[in-house]
C-alpha positions in Angstrom: 110.8 95.4 155.8 111.8 98.8 154.4 114.5 97.1 152.3 111.9 94.7 150.7 109.6 97.7 150.0 112.6 99.4 148.2 113.3 96.3 146.1 109.6 96.1 145.1 109.6 99.8 144.1 112.9 99.3 142.2 111.5 96.3 140.5 108.3 98.1 139.5 110.4 101.0 138.1 112.6 98.6 136.1 109.5 96.8 134.8 107.9 100.2 133.9 111.1 101.2 132.0 111.2 97.9 130.3 107.6 98.3 129.3 108.3 101.7 127.8 111.3 100.4 125.8 109.4 97.4 124.5 106.3 99.5 123.6 108.6 102.1 121.9 110.5 99.4 120.0 107.3 97.8 118.8 105.8 101.1 117.7 109.0 102.0 115.7 108.9 98.5 114.1 105.3 99.0 113.1 106.0 102.4 111.6 109.0 101.2 109.6 107.1 98.2 108.3 104.1 100.4 107.4 106.5 102.6 105.3 107.9 99.5 103.6 104.4 98.1 103.0 103.1 101.4 101.5 106.1 101.6 99.2 105.5 97.9 98.2 102.0 99.0 97.1 103.4 101.7 94.9 106.1 99.4 93.6 103.4 96.9 92.4 101.8 99.7 90.4 105.1 101.0 89.0 105.9 97.5 87.8 102.5 97.2 86.2 103.1 100.5 84.4 106.5 99.3 83.3 104.9 96.1 82.0 102.6 98.2 79.8 105.4 100.1 78.1 106.4 97.4 75.6 102.8 97.1 74.4 102.6 100.9 74.1 105.8 101.1 72.2 104.7 98.3 69.8 101.4 100.1 69.0 103.2 103.4 68.5 105.9 101.9 66.3 103.3 100.2 64.2 101.3 103.4 63.7 104.0 105.9 62.9 107.6 106.7 62.1 108.5 108.1 65.4 111.6 109.5 67.0 113.5 106.4 67.8 115.3 108.1 70.6 112.1 108.6 72.6 111.2 105.0 72.3 114.7 103.8 73.1 114.9 106.1 76.1 111.6 104.7 77.4 112.7 101.1 76.9 116.0 101.9 78.7 114.2 103.5 81.6 111.9 100.4 81.9 114.9 98.1 81.9 116.7 100.1 84.5 113.5 100.3 86.7 113.1 96.5 86.6 116.8 96.1 87.6 116.7 98.8 90.3 117.4 97.6 93.8 116.7 100.6 96.1 113.4 102.4 96.6 115.1 105.7 95.9 116.4 104.5 92.5 112.9 103.1 91.6 111.3 106.4 92.5 113.7 108.4 90.4 113.4 106.0 87.4 109.6 106.0 87.8 109.5 109.8 87.6 111.6 109.7 84.4 109.3 107.0 82.9 106.3 109.1 83.7 107.8 112.1 81.9 108.7 110.0 78.9 105.2 108.5 78.7 103.7 111.9 78.8 106.0 112.9 75.9 104.8 109.9 73.9 101.2 110.7 74.5 101.8 114.3 73.6 103.6 113.4 70.3 100.9 110.9 69.5 98.4 113.7 69.5 99.9 114.8 66.1 99.2 111.4 64.5 95.6 110.7 63.7 96.3 107.0 63.0 97.4 106.5 66.6 94.7 108.6 68.2 92.0 106.5 66.5 93.8 103.2 67.2 91.7 101.1 69.6 94.9 99.5 70.9 96.4 102.8 71.7 93.3 104.1 73.4 93.1 101.0 75.5 96.7 101.2 76.5 96.4 104.9 77.2 93.4 104.3 79.4 95.2 101.5 81.2 98.3 103.7 81.8 96.0 106.5 83.0 94.3 104.2 85.5 97.6 103.0 86.8 98.8 106.6 87.1 95.6 107.4 89.2 96.3 104.4 91.4 99.9 105.5 91.8 98.8 108.9 92.9 96.5 107.4 95.6 99.2 105.1 96.9 101.8 107.9 96.8 99.5 109.8 99.2 99.3 106.8 101.5 103.1 106.3 101.3 103.8 110.0 102.2 101.4 109.7 105.2 103.2 106.6 106.3 106.6 108.3 106.0 105.4 111.3 107.9 104.1 109.1 110.7 107.4 107.2 110.8 109.5 110.4 110.8 107.4 111.8 113.6 107.7 108.5 115.5 111.5 108.5 115.4 111.7 112.1 116.5 109.4 111.9 119.5 110.6 111.6 123.0 111.6 109.0 124.2 111.3 107.2 120.8 114.3 109.1 119.4 116.6 107.5 121.9 115.8 104.0 120.8 115.6 105.1 117.1 119.2 106.4 117.3 120.3 103.1 118.9 118.6 101.1 116.1 120.1 103.5 113.5 116.7 104.5 112.1 117.0 107.5 109.8 114.5 109.9 108.5 112.9 108.9 105.2 112.0 111.2 102.3 108.5 111.6 101.1 107.7 111.3 97.4 107.9 114.7 95.8 105.7 115.8 92.9 107.8 117.6 90.3 106.6 121.0 88.8 106.2 119.3 85.5 103.8 116.7 87.0 101.8 119.5 88.6 101.4 121.2 85.3 100.3 118.2 83.3 96.7 118.4 82.1 96.3 114.9 80.7 95.9 113.8 77.1 93.0 115.1 75.1 91.7 113.7 71.9 
């Protein structure tokens, strides 16, 4: 009788431990997938912004004789972004594209033909809307990454996270240049 009672207790302990492992595993999977989903949301907007670049370059080229190197660099960044395979590479190229776009908008300030062009204004508005949406999604991504990083460092989660080779992810950083940007004024 005592032996049966010991087996029942042992079985309950094993079931309890199994439940903890399964719950922890499911939570880690949910956190990882949430990070992937939130980056996917950003990626969609980054692609939309990249898709607007050829139109913007066309309008700018038609309206002024412009430093070819700036337009060439933007085109090159767009191509590299579309061919990027890792999230980190996409983030880096996106940041460079954003800087280049700001340069084009700043230089366009000196050209009245461009500033008054309806096409340029529409494209600039569209890019600005996309930038606002990227900022919102960036915040959600950083929140997802923070929850993931906490999740893989909590006890007992970190044990299973180590077994599954889960590593800490980096949040999206905002550069000093992005913080100082005041937008484009007409």
